[in-house]
PDB file of N, CA, C and O in Angstrom:
ATOM      1  N   MET A   1     -62.810 -68.357   9.840  1.00  0.00           N
ATOM      2  CA  MET A   1     -62.538 -68.644  11.591  1.00  0.00           C
ATOM      3  C   MET A   1     -62.210 -67.745  12.541  1.00  0.00           C
ATOM      4  O   MET A   1     -61.037 -67.541  12.853  1.00  0.00           O
ATOM      5  N   PRO A   2     -63.207 -67.136  13.079  1.00  0.00           N
ATOM      6  CA  PRO A   2     -62.442 -66.425  14.000  1.00  0.00           C
ATOM      7  C   PRO A   2     -61.972 -67.028  15.392  1.00  0.00           C
ATOM      8  O   PRO A   2     -62.740 -67.651  16.125  1.00  0.00           O
ATOM      9  N   ALA A   3     -60.523 -66.764  15.713  1.00  0.00           N
ATOM     10  CA  ALA A   3     -59.643 -67.695  16.331  1.00  0.00           C
ATOM     11  C   ALA A   3     -60.228 -67.057  17.814  1.00  0.00           C
ATOM     12  O   ALA A   3     -60.294 -67.738  18.838  1.00  0.00           O
ATOM     13  N   VAL A   4     -60.635 -65.636  17.731  1.00  0.00           N
ATOM     14  CA  VAL A   4     -61.172 -64.645  18.863  1.00  0.00           C
ATOM     15  C   VAL A   4     -62.182 -63.763  18.180  1.00  0.00           C
ATOM     16  O   VAL A   4     -62.099 -63.199  17.089  1.00  0.00           O
ATOM     17  N   GLY A   5     -63.110 -63.769  19.025  1.00  0.00           N
ATOM     18  CA  GLY A   5     -63.965 -62.504  18.565  1.00  0.00           C
ATOM     19  C   GLY A   5     -65.017 -62.806  17.866  1.00  0.00           C
ATOM     20  O   GLY A   5     -65.562 -63.821  18.300  1.00  0.00           O
ATOM     21  N   ALA A   6     -65.629 -62.257  16.786  1.00  0.00           N
ATOM     22  CA  ALA A   6     -67.160 -62.490  16.538  1.00  0.00           C
ATOM     23  C   ALA A   6     -67.047 -61.557  14.765  1.00  0.00           C
ATOM     24  O   ALA A   6     -67.197 -60.342  14.642  1.00  0.00           O
ATOM     25  N   ILE A   7     -66.792 -62.408  13.753  1.00  0.00           N
ATOM     26  CA  ILE A   7     -67.112 -61.519  12.842  1.00  0.00           C
ATOM     27  C   ILE A   7     -68.206 -61.946  11.771  1.00  0.00           C
ATOM     28  O   ILE A   7     -68.439 -63.152  11.857  1.00  0.00           O
ATOM     29  N   GLU A   8     -68.910 -61.330  10.830  1.00  0.00           N
ATOM     30  CA  GLU A   8     -69.531 -62.004  10.032  1.00  0.00           C
ATOM     31  C   GLU A   8     -68.928 -62.313   8.539  1.00  0.00           C
ATOM     32  O   GLU A   8     -67.994 -61.554   8.281  1.00  0.00           O
ATOM     33  N   VAL A   9     -69.180 -63.078   7.680  1.00  0.00           N
ATOM     34  CA  VAL A   9     -68.256 -63.387   6.515  1.00  0.00           C
ATOM     35  C   VAL A   9     -69.825 -63.487   5.325  1.00  0.00           C
ATOM     36  O   VAL A   9     -70.257 -64.603   5.038  1.00  0.00           O
ATOM     37  N   ASN A  10     -70.278 -62.639   4.949  1.00  0.00           N
ATOM     38  CA  ASN A  10     -71.103 -62.463   4.078  1.00  0.00           C
ATOM     39  C   ASN A  10     -72.525 -62.293   4.468  1.00  0.00           C
ATOM     40  O   ASN A  10     -73.446 -62.583   3.705  1.00  0.00           O
ATOM     41  N   GLY A  11     -72.678 -61.866   5.551  1.00  0.00           N
ATOM     42  CA  GLY A  11     -73.969 -61.791   6.230  1.00  0.00           C
ATOM     43  C   GLY A  11     -73.988 -62.828   7.326  1.00  0.00           C
ATOM     44  O   GLY A  11     -74.715 -62.601   8.293  1.00  0.00           O
ATOM     45  N   VAL A  12     -73.272 -63.949   7.293  1.00  0.00           N
ATOM     46  CA  VAL A  12     -73.472 -64.867   8.139  1.00  0.00           C
ATOM     47  C   VAL A  12     -72.137 -64.818   9.309  1.00  0.00           C
ATOM     48  O   VAL A  12     -70.922 -64.844   9.115  1.00  0.00           O
ATOM     49  N   LYS A  13     -73.194 -64.710  10.984  1.00  0.00           N
ATOM     50  CA  LYS A  13     -72.321 -64.744  11.949  1.00  0.00           C
ATOM     51  C   LYS A  13     -71.725 -65.610  12.762  1.00  0.00           C
ATOM     52  O   LYS A  13     -72.391 -66.374  13.461  1.00  0.00           O
ATOM     53  N   LEU A  14     -70.498 -65.597  12.770  1.00  0.00           N
ATOM     54  CA  LEU A  14     -69.399 -66.848  13.393  1.00  0.00           C
ATOM     55  C   LEU A  14     -68.786 -65.910  14.402  1.00  0.00           C
ATOM     56  O   LEU A  14     -68.364 -64.755  14.342  1.00  0.00           O
ATOM     57  N   ASP A  15     -68.924 -67.162  15.707  1.00  0.00           N
ATOM     58  CA  ASP A  15     -68.317 -66.634  16.743  1.00  0.00           C
ATOM     59  C   ASP A  15     -66.881 -67.532  16.826  1.00  0.00           C
ATOM     60  O   ASP A  15     -66.438 -68.275  15.950  1.00  0.00           O
ATOM     61  N   THR A  16     -66.324 -67.250  18.084  1.00  0.00           N
ATOM     62  CA  THR A  16     -64.743 -67.682  18.179  1.00  0.00           C
ATOM     63  C   THR A  16     -65.083 -69.151  17.967  1.00  0.00           C
ATOM     64  O   THR A  16     -66.220 -69.598  18.122  1.00  0.00           O
ATOM     65  N   ARG A  17     -64.049 -69.859  17.612  1.00  0.00           N
ATOM     66  CA  ARG A  17     -63.715 -71.433  17.063  1.00  0.00           C
ATOM     67  C   ARG A  17     -64.950 -71.872  15.713  1.00  0.00           C
ATOM     68  O   ARG A  17     -64.872 -72.837  14.953  1.00  0.00           O
ATOM     69  N   ASP A  18     -65.731 -71.107  15.746  1.00  0.00           N
ATOM     70  CA  ASP A  18     -66.754 -71.411  14.790  1.00  0.00           C
ATOM     71  C   ASP A  18     -65.941 -71.284  13.061  1.00  0.00           C
ATOM     72  O   ASP A  18     -65.110 -70.440  12.724  1.00  0.00           O
ATOM     73  N   GLY A  19     -66.528 -72.439  12.186  1.00  0.00           N
ATOM     74  CA  GLY A  19     -65.602 -72.415  11.339  1.00  0.00           C
ATOM     75  C   GLY A  19     -67.337 -72.458   9.821  1.00  0.00           C
ATOM     76  O   GLY A  19     -68.539 -72.722   9.874  1.00  0.00           O
ATOM     77  N   ALA A  20     -66.340 -72.021   8.746  1.00  0.00           N
ATOM     78  CA  ALA A  20     -67.092 -72.336   7.572  1.00  0.00           C
ATOM     79  C   ALA A  20     -66.677 -72.382   6.136  1.00  0.00           C
ATOM     80  O   ALA A  20     -65.935 -71.619   5.516  1.00  0.00           O
ATOM     81  N   ALA A  21     -67.302 -73.415   5.761  1.00  0.00           N
ATOM     82  CA  ALA A  21     -66.846 -73.687   4.128  1.00  0.00           C
ATOM     83  C   ALA A  21     -67.206 -72.666   3.217  1.00  0.00           C
ATOM     84  O   ALA A  21     -68.413 -72.428   3.210  1.00  0.00           O
ATOM     85  N   ILE A  22     -66.513 -71.997   2.449  1.00  0.00           N
ATOM     86  CA  ILE A  22     -67.107 -71.034   1.564  1.00  0.00           C
ATOM     87  C   ILE A  22     -66.546 -71.365   0.115  1.00  0.00           C
ATOM     88  O   ILE A  22     -65.356 -71.414  -0.197  1.00  0.00           O
ATOM     89  N   ARG A  23     -67.854 -71.625  -0.866  1.00  0.00           N
ATOM     90  CA  ARG A  23     -67.250 -71.562  -2.081  1.00  0.00           C
ATOM     91  C   ARG A  23     -68.185 -70.994  -3.365  1.00  0.00           C
ATOM     92  O   ARG A  23     -69.410 -70.935  -3.253  1.00  0.00           O
ATOM     93  N   ASP A  24     -67.748 -70.736  -4.137  1.00  0.00           N
ATOM     94  CA  ASP A  24     -68.536 -70.272  -5.271  1.00  0.00           C
ATOM     95  C   ASP A  24     -69.023 -69.083  -4.815  1.00  0.00           C
ATOM     96  O   ASP A  24     -70.238 -69.009  -4.995  1.00  0.00           O
ATOM     97  N   GLU A  25     -68.474 -67.983  -4.217  1.00  0.00           N
ATOM     98  CA  GLU A  25     -68.982 -66.848  -4.128  1.00  0.00           C
ATOM     99  C   GLU A  25     -67.854 -65.836  -4.824  1.00  0.00           C
ATOM    100  O   GLU A  25     -66.655 -65.941  -4.566  1.00  0.00           O
ATOM    101  N   ALA A  26     -68.486 -64.676  -5.892  1.00  0.00           N
ATOM    102  CA  ALA A  26     -67.591 -64.039  -6.048  1.00  0.00           C
ATOM    103  C   ALA A  26     -66.819 -62.814  -5.372  1.00  0.00           C
ATOM    104  O   ALA A  26     -65.787 -62.293  -5.793  1.00  0.00           O
ATOM    105  N   VAL A  27     -67.452 -62.516  -4.380  1.00  0.00           N
ATOM    106  CA  VAL A  27     -66.871 -61.538  -3.265  1.00  0.00           C
ATOM    107  C   VAL A  27     -67.131 -62.136  -1.972  1.00  0.00           C
ATOM    108  O   VAL A  27     -68.243 -62.621  -1.762  1.00  0.00           O
ATOM    109  N   LEU A  28     -66.108 -62.159  -0.959  1.00  0.00           N
ATOM    110  CA  LEU A  28     -65.857 -62.349   0.161  1.00  0.00           C
ATOM    111  C   LEU A  28     -65.945 -61.021   1.294  1.00  0.00           C
ATOM    112  O   LEU A  28     -65.186 -60.052   1.269  1.00  0.00           O
ATOM    113  N   ARG A  29     -66.879 -61.202   2.118  1.00  0.00           N
ATOM    114  CA  ARG A  29     -66.775 -59.833   2.710  1.00  0.00           C
ATOM    115  C   ARG A  29     -66.842 -60.071   4.355  1.00  0.00           C
ATOM    116  O   ARG A  29     -67.914 -60.270   4.925  1.00  0.00           O
ATOM    117  N   VAL A  30     -65.627 -60.028   5.012  1.00  0.00           N
ATOM    118  CA  VAL A  30     -65.818 -60.226   6.205  1.00  0.00           C
ATOM    119  C   VAL A  30     -65.713 -58.725   7.134  1.00  0.00           C
ATOM    120  O   VAL A  30     -64.932 -57.794   6.937  1.00  0.00           O
ATOM    121  N   THR A  31     -66.832 -58.853   8.250  1.00  0.00           N
ATOM    122  CA  THR A  31     -66.915 -57.902   8.809  1.00  0.00           C
ATOM    123  C   THR A  31     -66.816 -57.900  10.169  1.00  0.00           C
ATOM    124  O   THR A  31     -67.789 -58.426  10.710  1.00  0.00           O
ATOM    125  N   ALA A  32     -65.807 -57.406  11.056  1.00  0.00           N
ATOM    126  CA  ALA A  32     -65.917 -57.342  12.718  1.00  0.00           C
ATOM    127  C   ALA A  32     -66.736 -57.085  13.451  1.00  0.00           C
ATOM    128  O   ALA A  32     -67.212 -55.950  13.434  1.00  0.00           O
ATOM    129  N   LEU A  33     -67.127 -57.916  14.232  1.00  0.00           N
ATOM    130  CA  LEU A  33     -68.529 -57.127  14.795  1.00  0.00           C
ATOM    131  C   LEU A  33     -67.422 -56.938  16.297  1.00  0.00           C
ATOM    132  O   LEU A  33     -67.753 -55.852  16.774  1.00  0.00           O
ATOM    133  N   GLU A  34     -66.818 -57.266  16.768  1.00  0.00           N
ATOM    134  CA  GLU A  34     -65.742 -56.944  18.105  1.00  0.00           C
ATOM    135  C   GLU A  34     -64.477 -57.094  17.522  1.00  0.00           C
ATOM    136  O   GLU A  34     -64.390 -57.647  16.425  1.00  0.00           O
ATOM    137  N   ASP A  35     -63.318 -56.607  18.205  1.00  0.00           N
ATOM    138  CA  ASP A  35     -62.096 -57.362  18.085  1.00  0.00           C
ATOM    139  C   ASP A  35     -62.071 -58.997  17.766  1.00  0.00           C
ATOM    140  O   ASP A  35     -62.620 -59.744  18.576  1.00  0.00           O
ATOM    141  N   ALA A  36     -61.378 -59.592  16.481  1.00  0.00           N
ATOM    142  CA  ALA A  36     -61.100 -60.128  16.110  1.00  0.00           C
ATOM    143  C   ALA A  36     -60.101 -60.852  15.644  1.00  0.00           C
ATOM    144  O   ALA A  36     -60.025 -60.491  14.469  1.00  0.00           O
ATOM    145  N   GLU A  37     -59.233 -61.701  15.840  1.00  0.00           N
ATOM    146  CA  GLU A  37     -58.593 -62.368  14.850  1.00  0.00           C
ATOM    147  C   GLU A  37     -58.616 -63.562  14.237  1.00  0.00           C
ATOM    148  O   GLU A  37     -58.695 -64.633  14.840  1.00  0.00           O
ATOM    149  N   VAL A  38     -58.558 -63.450  13.181  1.00  0.00           N
ATOM    150  CA  VAL A  38     -59.418 -64.512  11.819  1.00  0.00           C
ATOM    151  C   VAL A  38     -58.504 -65.112  11.228  1.00  0.00           C
ATOM    152  O   VAL A  38     -57.511 -64.476  10.875  1.00  0.00           O
ATOM    153  N   VAL A  39     -58.616 -66.538  10.966  1.00  0.00           N
ATOM    154  CA  VAL A  39     -57.672 -67.595  10.442  1.00  0.00           C
ATOM    155  C   VAL A  39     -58.303 -67.824   9.171  1.00  0.00           C
ATOM    156  O   VAL A  39     -59.505 -68.087   9.200  1.00  0.00           O
ATOM    157  N   LEU A  40     -57.652 -67.768   7.937  1.00  0.00           N
ATOM    158  CA  LEU A  40     -58.118 -67.920   6.633  1.00  0.00           C
ATOM    159  C   LEU A  40     -57.434 -69.118   6.296  1.00  0.00           C
ATOM    160  O   LEU A  40     -56.275 -69.120   6.710  1.00  0.00           O
ATOM    161  N   VAL A  41     -57.797 -70.195   5.642  1.00  0.00           N
ATOM    162  CA  VAL A  41     -57.600 -71.021   5.091  1.00  0.00           C
ATOM    163  C   VAL A  41     -57.925 -71.491   3.268  1.00  0.00           C
ATOM    164  O   VAL A  41     -59.018 -71.538   2.704  1.00  0.00           O
ATOM    165  N   ASP A  42     -56.953 -71.700   2.863  1.00  0.00           N
ATOM    166  CA  ASP A  42     -57.221 -71.868   1.143  1.00  0.00           C
ATOM    167  C   ASP A  42     -56.867 -73.434   1.037  1.00  0.00           C
ATOM    168  O   ASP A  42     -55.727 -73.888   0.930  1.00  0.00           O
ATOM    169  N   ALA A  43     -57.915 -74.081   1.080  1.00  0.00           N
ATOM    170  CA  ALA A  43     -57.954 -75.316   0.713  1.00  0.00           C
ATOM    171  C   ALA A  43     -58.009 -76.310  -0.572  1.00  0.00           C
ATOM    172  O   ALA A  43     -58.108 -77.533  -0.678  1.00  0.00           O
ATOM    173  N   GLY A  44     -57.895 -75.185  -1.551  1.00  0.00           N
ATOM    174  CA  GLY A  44     -58.333 -75.532  -2.937  1.00  0.00           C
ATOM    175  C   GLY A  44     -57.263 -75.702  -3.544  1.00  0.00           C
ATOM    176  O   GLY A  44     -57.272 -76.006  -4.737  1.00  0.00           O
TER     177      GLY A  44
END
């Protein structure tokens, strides 16, 4: 989840405060589309 800014996670755009539940991915590719702060949580 980007706390600030916009990112793409495996090709899916996320804007500020958007959340994403990600599972069963062999590779996690995070790309900043602008200056961003990202929060990652391992809930497993």
